[in-house]
MARSEVO-935414 format. One line per field, with one value per residue (C-alpha): residue number from 0; x, y, z. Coordinates in nm, 2 decimals. Each point is the difference from the previous one (the first is absolute). Layout:
<rs>
num = c(NUM;...)
u = c(X;...)
v = c(Y;...)
w = c(Z;...)
</rs>
This chain:
<rs>
num = c(0;1;2;3;4;5;6;7;8;9;10;11;12;13;14;15;16;17;18;19;20;21;22;23;24;25;26;27;28;29;30;31;32;33;34;35;36;37;38;39;40;41;42;43;44;45;46;47;48;49;50;51;52;53;54;55;56;57;58;59;60;61;62;63;64;65;66;67;68;69;70;71;72;73;74;75;76;77;78;79;80;81;82;83;84;85;86;87;88;89;90;91;92;93;94;95;96;97;98;99;100;101;102;103;104;105;106;107;108;109;110;111;112;113;114;115;116;117;118;119;120;121;122;123;124;125;126;127;128;129;130;131;132;133;134;135;136;137;138;139;140;141;142;143;144;145;146;147;148;149;150;151;152;153;154;155;156;157;158;159;160;161;162;163;164;165;166;167;168;169;170;171;172;173;174;175;176;177;178;179;180;181;182;183;184;185;186;187;188;189;190;191;192;193;194;195;196;197;198;199;200;201;202;203;204;205;206;207;208;209;210;211;212;213;214;215;216;217;218;219;220;221;222;223;224;225;226;227;228;229;230;231;232;233;234;235;236;237;238;239;240;241;242;243;244;245;246;247;248;249;250;251;252;253;254;255;256;257;258;259;260;261;262;263;264;265;266;267;268;269;270;271;272;273;274;275;276;277;278;279;280;281;282;283;284;285;286;287;288;289;290;291;292;293;294;295;296;297;298;299;300;301;302;303;304;305;306;307;308;309;310;311;312;313;314;315;316;317;318;319;320;321;322;323;324;325;326;327;328;329;330;331;332;333;334;335;336;337;338;339;340;341;342;343;344;345;346;347;348;349;350;351;352;353;354;355;356;357;358;359;360;361;362;363;364;365;366;367;368;369;370;371;372;373;374;375;376;377;378;379;380;381;382;383;384;385;386;387;388;389;390;391;392;393;394;395;396;397;398;399;400;401;402;403;404;405;406;407;408;409;410;411;412;413;414;415;416;417;418;419;420;421;422;423;424;425;426;427;428;429;430;431;432;433;434;435;436;437;438;439;440;441;442;443;444;445;446;447;448;449;450;451;452;453;454;455;456;457;458;459;460;461;462;463;464;465;466;467;468;469;470;471;472;473;474;475;476;477;478;479;480;481;482;483;484;485;486;487;488;489;490;491;492;493;494;495;496;497;498;499;500;501;502;503;504;505;506;507;508;509;510;511;512;513;514;515;516;517;518;519;520;521;522;523;524;525;526;527;528;529;530;531;532;533;534;535;536;537)
u = c(0.00;0.12;0.24;-0.26;-0.24;0.25;0.22;-0.28;-0.16;0.30;0.19;0.17;-0.25;-0.07;-0.07;-0.38;0.02;-0.05;0.23;-0.05;-0.09;0.35;0.14;-0.28;0.19;0.31;-0.21;-0.18;0.31;0.21;-0.25;0.10;0.36;-0.02;-0.03;0.30;0.21;-0.06;0.07;0.32;0.15;-0.18;0.28;0.32;0.09;0.30;-0.05;0.21;0.31;0.03;0.11;-0.31;-0.26;-0.25;-0.20;0.09;-0.29;0.06;-0.26;0.04;-0.32;-0.20;0.13;0.02;-0.33;-0.18;0.17;-0.07;-0.37;-0.06;0.25;0.10;0.13;0.26;0.08;0.06;0.21;0.23;0.00;0.10;0.29;0.11;0.00;0.20;0.26;0.04;-0.03;-0.19;-0.32;-0.16;-0.07;-0.14;-0.23;-0.25;-0.37;-0.11;0.11;0.02;0.34;-0.05;0.25;-0.03;0.11;0.15;0.22;-0.07;0.13;-0.17;-0.34;0.04;0.07;-0.31;-0.23;0.16;-0.25;0.27;-0.08;-0.38;-0.07;0.28;-0.09;-0.38;-0.26;-0.22;0.06;-0.08;-0.33;-0.11;0.11;-0.14;-0.21;-0.21;-0.15;-0.09;-0.01;-0.14;-0.23;0.12;-0.05;0.27;-0.09;-0.01;0.35;0.12;-0.10;0.24;0.27;-0.05;0.05;0.37;-0.02;0.14;-0.10;0.14;-0.18;0.21;-0.06;0.28;0.14;-0.20;-0.33;-0.08;-0.31;-0.17;-0.30;0.07;-0.30;0.10;0.34;-0.10;0.31;0.05;-0.36;-0.03;0.31;-0.09;-0.35;0.13;0.31;-0.21;-0.31;0.15;0.33;-0.07;-0.09;-0.30;-0.17;0.13;-0.12;-0.38;0.08;0.21;-0.26;-0.28;0.21;0.04;-0.37;-0.09;0.26;-0.15;-0.34;0.12;0.17;-0.31;-0.18;0.28;-0.01;-0.27;0.14;0.12;0.11;0.20;0.25;-0.27;-0.24;0.28;0.12;-0.33;-0.26;-0.27;-0.22;0.22;-0.05;-0.36;-0.06;0.21;0.02;0.23;0.25;0.28;-0.04;0.01;0.32;0.17;-0.12;0.16;0.31;0.04;-0.02;0.17;0.34;-0.15;-0.22;0.30;0.19;-0.26;-0.12;-0.32;-0.33;-0.05;0.32;-0.07;-0.33;0.03;0.22;-0.22;-0.31;0.13;0.12;-0.34;-0.18;0.23;-0.01;-0.37;-0.07;0.22;-0.16;-0.35;0.11;0.14;-0.33;-0.18;0.22;0.07;-0.37;-0.10;0.34;0.07;0.35;0.02;-0.02;0.23;0.30;-0.04;0.30;-0.25;-0.37;-0.23;-0.07;0.35;0.19;0.36;0.11;0.23;-0.30;-0.21;0.28;0.10;-0.36;-0.04;0.32;-0.08;-0.35;0.13;0.25;-0.27;0.08;-0.26;-0.18;0.14;0.36;-0.06;-0.14;0.29;0.25;-0.15;0.00;0.37;0.04;-0.18;0.21;0.33;-0.08;-0.08;0.26;0.28;-0.18;-0.21;0.29;0.23;-0.25;-0.04;0.37;0.06;-0.27;0.15;0.35;-0.13;-0.23;0.25;0.24;-0.17;0.27;-0.04;-0.38;0.05;0.24;-0.23;-0.30;0.20;0.11;-0.35;-0.12;0.22;-0.20;-0.34;-0.22;-0.35;-0.28;-0.15;-0.35;-0.03;0.27;0.13;0.37;0.09;0.33;0.20;0.09;0.30;0.16;-0.10;0.19;0.31;0.03;0.35;-0.06;-0.31;0.20;0.28;-0.23;-0.18;0.32;0.14;-0.33;0.00;0.37;-0.06;-0.35;-0.05;0.19;-0.04;0.22;-0.05;0.00;0.10;0.02;0.31;-0.08;0.34;0.35;0.06;0.35;0.03;0.27;0.23;0.01;0.07;-0.35;-0.20;-0.36;-0.14;-0.35;-0.26;0.15;-0.18;0.14;-0.10;0.08;-0.06;-0.09;0.13;0.35;-0.02;-0.21;0.20;0.34;0.21;0.23;-0.29;-0.22;0.20;0.09;0.18;-0.23;-0.27;0.06;-0.18;-0.22;-0.16;-0.26;0.13;-0.25;0.28;0.21;-0.09;0.02;0.28;0.00;0.11;0.04;-0.25;0.04;-0.36;-0.13;0.19;0.20;0.05;-0.29;-0.07;0.05;-0.09;0.29;-0.01;0.29;0.09;0.02;-0.34;0.11;0.01;-0.37;-0.28;-0.31;-0.22;0.21;0.21;0.05;-0.29;-0.20;0.02;-0.33;-0.20;-0.21;0.29;-0.06;-0.37;0.10;0.23;-0.28;-0.24;0.26;0.10;-0.36;-0.11;0.29;-0.04;-0.37;0.02;0.29;-0.18;-0.35;0.07;0.19;0.22;0.21;0.12;-0.19;0.15;0.13;-0.19;0.06;-0.23;-0.21;-0.06;0.23;0.24;0.35;0.31;0.13;-0.12;-0.13;0.25;-0.02;-0.15;0.31;-0.21;-0.09;0.36;0.03;-0.37;-0.07;-0.11;0.08;-0.30;0.04;0.03;0.01;0.29)
v = c(0.00;0.35;0.20;0.28;-0.22;-0.19;0.29;0.24;-0.24;-0.16;0.29;0.18;0.15;0.37;0.09;-0.03;-0.36;-0.32;-0.30;-0.35;-0.28;-0.15;0.33;0.06;-0.16;0.21;0.31;-0.05;-0.10;0.30;0.28;0.18;0.02;0.05;0.38;0.03;-0.24;0.16;0.35;-0.11;-0.20;0.15;0.18;-0.07;-0.36;-0.10;-0.26;-0.30;-0.02;-0.13;-0.34;-0.04;0.11;-0.01;0.29;0.05;-0.09;0.19;-0.23;-0.33;-0.13;0.30;0.34;-0.04;-0.17;0.27;0.29;-0.17;-0.03;0.33;0.24;-0.13;0.33;0.01;-0.36;0.05;0.30;-0.23;-0.25;0.27;0.10;-0.36;-0.09;0.32;-0.08;-0.36;0.04;-0.33;-0.06;-0.23;0.06;-0.26;0.05;-0.20;0.08;-0.20;-0.35;0.07;0.06;0.30;0.12;0.36;0.01;0.30;0.07;-0.04;-0.36;-0.13;0.15;-0.14;-0.34;0.00;0.12;-0.24;-0.23;-0.28;0.00;0.05;-0.34;0.04;0.35;0.06;0.19;-0.30;-0.06;0.36;-0.03;-0.33;0.11;0.35;0.12;-0.30;-0.07;0.37;0.22;-0.28;-0.15;-0.36;-0.27;-0.24;-0.27;0.27;0.13;-0.36;-0.02;0.28;-0.16;-0.33;0.16;-0.06;0.05;0.36;0.33;-0.04;-0.14;-0.31;-0.19;-0.10;-0.34;-0.28;0.20;-0.03;-0.21;0.29;0.11;0.35;0.17;-0.15;0.17;0.27;0.22;0.00;0.07;0.28;0.17;-0.07;0.15;0.33;0.02;-0.08;0.21;0.29;0.02;-0.06;0.31;-0.15;-0.05;0.32;0.22;-0.01;0.05;0.31;0.15;-0.06;0.15;0.31;0.03;-0.07;0.26;0.26;-0.07;0.01;0.33;0.14;-0.09;0.11;-0.01;-0.26;-0.26;-0.33;-0.35;0.06;-0.29;-0.23;0.06;-0.06;-0.32;-0.16;0.17;0.24;-0.26;-0.04;0.36;0.00;-0.29;0.15;0.38;0.01;-0.24;0.24;0.10;-0.37;-0.03;0.29;-0.13;-0.34;0.18;0.15;-0.34;-0.23;-0.03;-0.08;-0.26;-0.18;0.00;-0.26;0.11;-0.19;0.20;0.00;0.20;0.24;-0.02;0.31;-0.14;-0.30;0.21;0.24;-0.30;-0.18;0.31;0.05;-0.37;-0.04;0.28;-0.17;-0.34;0.15;0.16;-0.34;-0.17;0.26;0.03;-0.38;-0.09;-0.10;0.12;-0.15;-0.14;-0.13;0.35;0.15;0.09;0.38;0.18;0.21;-0.04;0.17;-0.29;-0.11;0.30;-0.09;-0.33;-0.07;0.01;-0.23;-0.25;-0.02;-0.06;-0.27;-0.18;0.00;-0.13;-0.28;-0.10;0.00;0.30;0.14;0.32;0.19;-0.10;0.12;0.33;0.05;-0.08;0.26;0.24;-0.06;0.09;0.33;0.08;-0.08;0.21;0.31;-0.05;0.14;0.21;0.23;0.10;0.04;0.23;0.21;0.04;0.09;0.26;0.15;0.02;0.15;0.26;0.12;0.11;0.25;-0.04;-0.38;0.03;0.21;-0.25;-0.29;0.18;0.08;-0.36;-0.14;0.24;-0.20;-0.31;0.17;-0.01;0.12;-0.25;0.06;-0.11;0.22;0.26;-0.08;-0.05;-0.37;-0.17;-0.22;-0.26;-0.15;0.35;0.08;-0.29;0.08;0.36;0.03;0.25;-0.18;-0.33;0.16;0.15;-0.34;-0.20;0.25;-0.02;-0.38;0.00;0.22;-0.07;-0.38;-0.16;-0.37;-0.30;-0.26;-0.34;-0.34;-0.34;-0.21;-0.36;-0.10;0.13;0.34;0.15;0.38;0.26;-0.16;-0.32;0.16;-0.09;-0.32;0.03;-0.32;-0.13;0.12;0.35;0.32;0.25;0.36;0.26;0.34;0.28;0.26;-0.14;-0.03;0.31;0.23;-0.12;0.31;-0.18;-0.11;0.31;0.30;0.30;0.32;0.23;-0.27;-0.27;-0.33;0.08;0.30;0.02;0.14;0.00;-0.02;-0.27;-0.24;0.25;0.04;0.29;-0.08;0.21;-0.06;0.24;-0.07;0.11;0.33;-0.06;-0.24;-0.23;-0.21;-0.38;-0.23;-0.20;-0.17;0.14;-0.32;-0.36;-0.19;-0.24;0.31;0.08;-0.25;0.17;-0.27;-0.29;-0.21;-0.33;-0.24;0.17;0.36;0.18;-0.09;0.31;0.24;0.11;0.06;0.20;0.22;0.08;0.07;0.23;0.19;0.05;0.13;0.25;0.12;0.05;0.19;0.23;0.07;0.07;0.19;0.31;-0.13;0.17;-0.08;0.21;-0.15;-0.32;-0.15;-0.25;-0.30;0.20;0.27;0.26;0.19;-0.15;0.21;-0.30;-0.21;-0.35;-0.28;-0.37;-0.16;-0.20;-0.22;-0.19;-0.06;-0.35;-0.04;0.14;0.35;0.26;0.23;0.37;0.16;0.36;0.11)
w = c(0.00;-0.08;0.22;0.02;0.20;0.22;0.09;0.05;0.25;0.17;0.14;0.28;0.24;0.05;0.36;-0.04;-0.13;0.20;0.01;-0.15;0.22;0.01;0.13;0.26;0.28;-0.06;-0.03;0.33;0.18;-0.12;-0.06;0.32;-0.10;-0.38;0.00;0.24;-0.19;-0.34;0.15;0.16;-0.29;-0.30;-0.18;0.20;-0.05;-0.22;-0.26;-0.10;-0.22;-0.35;0.14;0.21;-0.27;0.29;0.13;0.37;0.24;0.33;0.17;-0.19;-0.15;0.11;-0.08;-0.38;-0.02;0.19;-0.18;-0.34;0.10;0.18;-0.15;-0.34;-0.12;0.28;-0.06;-0.37;0.07;0.21;-0.29;-0.25;0.23;0.06;-0.37;-0.09;0.27;-0.08;-0.37;0.00;-0.20;0.25;0.36;0.24;0.30;0.20;-0.02;0.30;-0.08;-0.37;-0.18;-0.23;-0.26;-0.11;-0.36;-0.19;-0.30;-0.37;-0.05;0.32;-0.10;-0.35;0.14;0.23;-0.28;-0.25;-0.18;0.03;0.38;-0.03;0.17;0.26;0.12;0.04;0.20;0.04;0.36;0.08;-0.19;0.17;0.34;0.01;-0.29;-0.11;0.35;0.05;-0.31;-0.21;0.27;-0.05;0.26;0.09;-0.26;-0.27;0.09;-0.01;-0.36;-0.08;0.21;-0.18;-0.34;-0.08;-0.37;0.01;-0.16;-0.35;-0.30;0.00;0.33;0.23;-0.09;0.16;0.01;-0.37;0.08;0.19;-0.22;-0.15;0.17;0.33;0.00;0.25;0.02;-0.38;-0.09;0.25;-0.13;-0.37;0.02;0.14;-0.22;-0.31;0.06;0.18;-0.19;-0.37;-0.20;-0.16;0.34;0.15;-0.28;0.08;0.37;-0.08;-0.23;0.25;0.28;-0.21;-0.05;0.36;0.12;-0.23;0.14;0.36;-0.05;-0.15;0.32;0.23;0.30;0.00;-0.24;0.12;-0.10;-0.32;0.03;0.15;-0.29;-0.25;0.15;0.12;-0.21;0.13;0.18;0.31;0.10;-0.10;0.24;0.27;-0.03;0.30;-0.15;-0.04;0.37;0.09;-0.20;0.18;0.34;-0.09;-0.11;0.34;0.17;-0.25;0.17;0.34;-0.18;-0.16;0.33;0.12;0.34;0.09;-0.03;0.38;0.04;-0.28;-0.19;-0.21;-0.28;-0.05;0.00;-0.27;-0.21;0.03;-0.11;-0.30;-0.11;0.05;-0.25;-0.26;0.07;-0.04;-0.33;-0.12;0.07;-0.20;-0.31;-0.03;0.00;-0.36;-0.14;-0.34;0.05;-0.36;-0.13;0.27;-0.22;0.01;0.14;0.21;0.06;0.25;0.23;0.11;-0.14;-0.10;-0.14;0.30;0.25;-0.22;-0.07;0.37;0.10;-0.26;0.09;0.38;-0.06;-0.22;0.28;0.27;0.22;0.23;-0.12;0.31;-0.10;-0.36;0.13;0.23;-0.27;-0.23;0.30;0.03;-0.37;0.04;0.31;-0.17;-0.31;0.21;0.27;-0.22;-0.26;0.22;0.24;-0.30;-0.18;0.31;0.06;-0.37;0.01;0.32;-0.15;-0.33;0.16;0.26;-0.28;-0.24;-0.26;0.01;-0.03;-0.31;-0.15;0.07;-0.16;-0.31;-0.03;0.05;-0.27;-0.25;0.08;-0.03;-0.31;-0.09;-0.02;-0.35;0.12;0.31;-0.04;0.35;0.07;0.04;0.11;-0.23;0.26;-0.18;-0.04;0.36;0.17;-0.21;0.11;0.14;0.28;0.13;-0.01;0.20;0.26;0.04;0.02;0.26;0.20;0.01;0.10;0.30;0.11;-0.05;0.28;0.08;0.05;-0.27;0.16;-0.13;0.16;-0.08;-0.10;-0.13;0.09;-0.16;-0.06;0.03;0.02;-0.26;0.20;0.34;0.14;-0.03;0.12;0.13;-0.07;0.24;0.02;-0.10;-0.25;0.02;-0.27;0.18;-0.23;0.25;-0.06;-0.38;-0.08;0.22;-0.11;-0.06;-0.24;-0.22;0.02;0.13;-0.23;0.06;0.20;0.01;0.27;-0.03;0.30;-0.17;-0.27;-0.33;-0.29;-0.27;0.16;-0.28;-0.29;-0.25;-0.25;-0.36;-0.30;-0.28;-0.30;-0.12;0.34;-0.01;0.31;0.29;0.10;0.31;-0.01;0.28;0.13;0.35;0.20;0.18;-0.09;-0.03;0.28;0.24;-0.08;0.07;0.13;-0.16;0.12;-0.24;-0.17;-0.05;0.26;-0.14;0.03;-0.32;0.03;-0.01;-0.36;0.06;0.31;-0.21;-0.24;0.29;0.17;-0.31;-0.12;0.34;0.02;-0.36;0.04;0.32;-0.10;-0.33;0.14;0.32;0.12;0.28;0.27;0.35;0.25;0.32;0.14;0.29;0.28;0.06;0.24;-0.26;0.15;-0.23;-0.05;-0.09;-0.20;-0.29;0.07;0.06;-0.01;0.31;0.11;0.22;-0.32;-0.11;-0.12;-0.05;-0.35;-0.11;0.26;0.06;0.04;0.34;0.09;0.23)
</rs>
């Protein structure tokens, strides 16, 4: 399953988030001393040497685990410093009883994401242990079906599993349906066109419009049946991480309640749109009952393989959550960066105008989507925003010995690999430029100017500043997010439409309580290691 789902739901915990059941005893036994310990040791400990390649643990088995969970930003700051001092690309620490290897460096990241090791390094254990029983509402016997599937995620099954019927290959079919129907242009095109139309209608109704992405992906009937569906989605979004941590309902009922409300709306909709549906004629890339082809094909496959309706609804709910979990925060951050700089806003408007045409039927301006997503300045701003604002630790379970760091480190089966974005995305060597450190937003970091005589001067060209292995906001390898291209179209369309249709300026920055702030919004570092960092006033 994609990195967007696993790494957005299995994460370090901000201060407001609960613990998983296995950590509950540690939490209860140490909660009285945690704040004191983290205050005393937070920034002053020295790390190991190159020979050790192990992150120092001032209180063995406890300190690193607690800091990783409760203050991941400070933990990752220590990791950055330790990696720089040791010049190693792998750093070991213990997360409770689990051996975790933090992986950095171009060659190491390339190895972990390599398709040659797709069956040796997977995220399947993370899915079966954390996400399937909670986010997907699967009971123990249903989770065991996934654990029993040893055929792998590739089209060709792992040797010895060739007799598994094609439609019963759970990991492969799940990945294939999303990669096929969210990634291929022929299936994306109707979604993009419909999103454009829905966004236009929403902005015409502003501030009362709602449900643009939902109507595009699922068709209009879901919101018609549950007018408060978008509110349910956001209520679920606020609770999703507590839900995945697995505390029983009697300890914390709110996450389960929000999830139940969200999934029940999808289950009701599935019952309505599937009744009497002509599956023999269901080859349209988009139709008004199920919406996009990915939704329809996933539902059909899960019904064929005998999953409960509640599980199917929860699986589709996870899809909607994953698609919005990166795109909406990214869009918001991009708008904030563009609007706060009047010269950048002018440049973006001028660039968007080159991808705008006039509809001959209506006389209204319309966007050329292919030109839009190729605009160099918008691409640079988006790449920079994803680099700075998407911050999670990609996780992989090791099933066979893996050699990293040019042979210096062999990771044993049963270990956990983590590729922290904070280390890769903030690497000064990869991203820094004169006057523009890697820690700061720079709209033109990924722009190169070239002379083109036919253009009467120098023109912008998009060119990623760092190596691709130092930039992975959508994950990587076989589990890279299949909806990343659809998200790009969604983000660019939203930005282009808003900057073209509205006069925009910054009036003031505010804090969470509504009071005026003297500074611009910053990333809420409590969410470091957990995905998109929301904005917080300071």
